[in-house]
C-alpha positions, -999 to 999 in steps of 0.1 A, spaced: -406 -1 -64 -413 34 -75 -385 59 -83 -395 79 -52 -391 48 -29 -358 39 -45 -345 75 -39 -357 74 -3 -341 40 3 -308 51 -13 -308 84 7 -314 65 40 -287 41 32 -263 69 24 -272 88 56 -266 56 76 -232 51 60 -222 87 65 -234 87 101 -214 56 110 -181 68 95 -173 96 120 -179 73 150 -156 46 135 -130 72 127 -133 88 161 -128 56 180 -95 48 163 -74 26 185 -84 32 221 -54 41 242 -61 20 274 -39 3 298 -2 4 307 24 16 282 62 20 283 66 55 269 100 63 255 115 96 244 145 92 221 164 122 233 196 108 218 180 113 184 167 148 188 174 175 163 163 211 155 173 247 155 176 252 193 208 250 213 189 224 233 186 202 202 224 199 200 230 190 237 237 153 243 210 136 264 202 100 270 168 84 260 143 83 288 110 67 296 85 54 321 54 33 324 21 52 322 -15 41 324 -40 56 299 -78 56 298 -98 65 268 -133 81 268 -152 89 237 -180 114 231 -179 137 201 -142 131 202 -120 105 219 -96 116 246 -70 94 262 -60 106 297 -28 96 316 -43 83 349 -12 69 365 26 73 361 54 95 373 49 132 373 71 151 348 103 166 363 92 200 349 61 211 369 49 235 342 38 206 319 0 204 323 -14 175 343 -31 152 336 -19 148 301 -48 144 276 -44 131 241 -71 137 215 -77 113 186 -78 131 152 -87 101 131 -51 89 125 -31 98 156 -32 108 193 -22 144 199 -14 164 230 -4 201 227 4 224 255 22 256 266 48 254 293 83 267 304 113 250 288 142 246 312 172 258 292 205 243 303 234 266 293 262 248 311 271 240 347 285 274 354 252 292 344 218 293 361 190 276 341 166 299 323 129 291 319 116 300 285 80 300 272 74 270 249 47 252 230 48 215 224 29 190 203 32 153 210 18 128 185 15 90 186 3 70 156 -9 34 162 12 7 146 1 -28 135 20 -44 163 1 -25 190 28 0 197 25 37 189 52 59 173 55 96 168 72 128 176 75 154 204 80 188 187 87 220 208 89 256 198 110 275 224 100 311 221 128 331 237 161 333 254 193 312 248 174 281 238 151 299 213 143 276 183 128 242 179 134 206 191 121 175 174 124 142 192 111 107 182 88 90 208 72 56 211 48 38 234 48 0 239 22 -21 257 36 -29 292 28 -59 313 
């Protein structure tokens, strides 16, 4: 084999390897089927008044469907609607190579006590789920509340478990 043929063969092999890496990384762990999604509100923390308010954990079963093109997107196709109507629907999580991420702008409902009306404050949230070896996903729900009495941030652990 000549040097030129070897270089071409090595170049083609390298291109083949490099071309297959993004597709494998993009696919990640497809997020398909029913999952029990849990938000651990009892463990939240942060700088916002809302982070210090006692709240029970909450969750529900959601069905996800993943479609891949240049990126993979997992869409919630079934499950209860959020109690706050300003959260975008349907929720769409994008695979970044290591975790599923959903970011959105919405209105945080700031509870200041029973004697006071609730205030809606502009907020931005990022929810991430990282696949675990047991098939579950674990992550965080981080929110920046941009104004009013609840201004600050809230960080809450989240998880998703395959549901029957």
